[in-house]
TORFILO-872244 format. One line per 2 residues: number of its first residue (from 1); their letters; for each residue x, y, z of N, C-alpha, C. Coordinates in steps of 0.02 Angstrom, whole numbers, always signed. Each point is the difference from the previous one (the first is absolute). Example, Ala and Ser with C-alpha at 12.3 -4.5 7.8 and 13.67 -1.06 7.14 Angstrom:
TORFILO-872244
1> as> +660/-284/+390/-45/+59/+0/+45/+60/+0  -18/+53/-36/+42/+59/+3/-39/+55/+37 $
//
This chain:
TORFILO-872244
1> mt> +4408/+5633/+5635/-57/-34/-29/-14/-56/+50  -67/-11/+8/-23/-53/+42/-29/-54/-36 $
3> gr> +4/+3/-70/-26/-54/-41/+35/-67/+12  -32/-55/-21/+34/-66/+4/+53/-1/-49 $
5> ag> +57/-28/+20/+60/-13/-52/-25/-40/-55  +17/+28/-54/-19/-33/-70/-69/+9/-34 $
7> fh> -33/+45/+42/-75/+15/-21/-5/+76/-12  -44/+18/-41/-23/+71/-6/-79/-4/+0 $
9> la> -29/+57/+4/-68/+15/-8/-22/+33/-60  -42/-31/-35/-26/+28/-64/-71/+28/+12 $
11> ql> -11/+64/-15/-60/+34/+18/-33/+22/-65  -56/-22/-15/-38/+15/-64/-67/+40/+19 $
13> nv> -1/+60/-33/-62/+39/+7/-35/-7/-67  -64/-9/+4/-42/+2/-60/-53/+45/+14 $
15> gr> -26/+41/-47/-56/+42/+10/-30/+21/-68  -59/+30/+6/-33/+23/-61/-13/+73/+11 $
17> ll> +25/+44/-36/-8/+76/+5/-73/+19/-14  -21/+52/+32/-71/+27/-19/+2/+26/-67 $
19> ap> +51/+16/-24/+1/+36/-75/+69/-19/-31  +6/+9/-61/+58/-15/-40/+61/+46/+33 $
21> td> +67/-22/-9/+54/+34/+29/+11/+74/-22  -31/+21/-50/+5/+71/-27/-59/+38/+21 $
23> dp> -48/-22/+42/-63/+32/+27/+24/+43/+57  -27/+58/+7/+16/+46/+59/-28/-34/+69 $
25> rv> -48/-42/-8/-29/-32/+60/+57/-46/+36  +50/-21/-33/+47/-38/+25/+71/+31/-10 $
27> ge> +2/+69/-5/+63/+38/-10/+38/+8/+66  -33/-1/+57/+40/+6/+60/+37/-62/+11 $
29> fm> -32/-62/-11/+39/-66/+6/+56/-4/-49  -14/+18/-69/+52/-7/-52/+58/+51/+16 $
31> ga> -16/+55/+22/+48/+52/+17/+43/-19/+61  -14/-45/+40/+38/-18/+60/+38/-66/-12 $
33> ld> -12/-38/-56/+34/-58/-12/+80/+3/+3  +29/+45/-36/+74/+12/-5/+28/+12/+71 $
35> rv> -29/+42/+43/+13/+17/+62/+1/-60/+43  -61/-38/+3/-6/-53/+45/+43/-58/-21 $
37> ng> +4/-21/-60/+47/-47/-25/+71/+15/+8  +23/+60/-5/+66/+19/+14/+17/-6/+74 $
39> mg> -45/+14/+42/+6/+1/+76/+7/-78/+14  -38/-42/-28/+5/-71/+14/+65/-29/-20 $
41> kr> +25/+23/-58/+68/-25/-18/+53/+19/+46  -6/+46/+33/+50/+28/+49/-5/-30/+71 $
43> mp> -48/-35/+10/-10/-31/+68/+38/-58/+21  +23/-2/+59/+40/-60/+26/-44/-59/-18 $
45> gf> +24/-55/-25/-40/-58/-10/-26/-9/-69  +2/+57/-44/-29/-10/-64/+46/-38/-40 $
47> vw> -23/-41/-42/+41/-42/-42/-13/+14/-74  -56/+2/-26/-16/+1/-68/-73/+22/-12 $
49> mm> -10/+40/-56/-72/+24/-20/-8/-12/-75  -60/-33/-18/-10/-6/-76/-8/+70/-30 $
51> eg> +33/+15/-54/-1/+65/-27/-43/-5/-61  -32/+58/-11/-41/+4/-66/+35/+28/-57 $
53> ag> -25/+0/-56/+35/+20/-63/-21/+76/-17  -50/+25/+43/-28/+60/-10/+49/+62/+22 $
55> gp> -22/+60/-9/+42/+59/+16/-2/+14/+73  +32/+58/+19/-6/+18/+71/-70/+9/+21 $
57> gt> -17/-16/+65/-67/+13/+22/-45/-57/-18  +23/-57/-29/-49/-51/-22/+6/-65/+47 $
59> gn> +57/-3/+35/+9/-57/+40/+5/-65/-46  -37/-49/+18/-5/-67/-40/-74/+5/-29 $
61> td> -30/+53/-10/-69/-1/-21/-2/-9/-75  +46/-15/-36/-2/-16/-72/-12/-77/-1 $
63> ak> +7/-37/+48/-8/-70/+2/-72/-13/+18  -40/-36/-43/-69/-3/+7/-20/-73/+20 $
65> ia> -53/-8/+36/-29/-67/+13/-60/-9/-44  +2/-51/-39/-55/-13/-48/-18/+55/-44 $
67> gd> +54/+38/-16/-11/+61/-50/-39/+54/+30  -26/+2/+63/-30/+55/+24/+45/+54/+17 $
69> pr> -11/+63/-26/+49/+46/+20/-17/+35/+68  -51/-19/+30/-4/+21/+77/+31/-46/+51 $
71> hv> +15/-60/-21/+33/-47/+43/+71/+13/+5  +18/+17/+63/+76/+10/+8/+29/-42/+57 $
73> fn> +69/-17/-7/+21/-33/+55/+79/+23/+2  +28/-26/+60/+69/+7/+13/+27/-54/+41 $
75> lt> +65/-15/-16/+27/-62/+40/+65/+25/+26  +9/-8/+67/+63/+20/+33/+22/-62/+39 $
77> vw> +67/-2/+13/+32/-54/+43/+40/+35/+58  -12/-25/+56/+25/+35/+60/+46/-68/+38 $
79> hs> +47/+28/+45/+38/-50/+41/-47/-29/+58  -57/+45/+14/-38/-24/+60/-63/+30/+3 $
81> ve> -49/-34/+34/-63/+39/+14/+10/+66/+32  +48/+4/+50/+11/+56/+37/+20/+58/-45 $
83> al> +45/-14/-50/+22/+48/-42/-55/+30/-43  -40/-47/-24/-68/+20/-37/-42/+47/+43 $
85> ea> -15/-22/+59/-42/+34/+42/+24/+69/+19  +65/+10/+5/+29/+64/+18/-12/+49/-57 $
87> fv> +9/-28/-60/-10/+43/-68/-76/+19/+5  -41/-52/+5/-77/+16/-13/-28/+47/+60 $
89> wn> +22/-12/+58/-35/+41/+56/+43/+60/+31  +58/+7/-22/+46/+52/+25/+26/+47/-48 $
91> tv> -26/+3/-61/+25/+48/-49/-57/+29/-39  +15/+40/-50/-47/+33/-42/-48/-47/-34 $
93> hr> +14/-65/+0/-39/-51/-29/-69/-3/+33  -1/+11/+68/-58/-10/+34/-52/+48/-25 $
//
């Protein structure tokens, strides 16, 4: 890891889906969550991910912002920006 000793990088993604999570228009996104999140958890430099209370294939989409069912977010922690970049640009996440 090339991160600074004693520090981690927290990465927060916030978005608003085009449709509710059970709508076919976001089916491809929802269907990829477990695979992409699982890959991230196995990456060198991964530290932690905020988990949702929903079932398989829901990621953390059950956590809502201001009660809006289309607002979704995820929070991950990494040892370094290089570790996060490797996951984002060099895996199925891309």
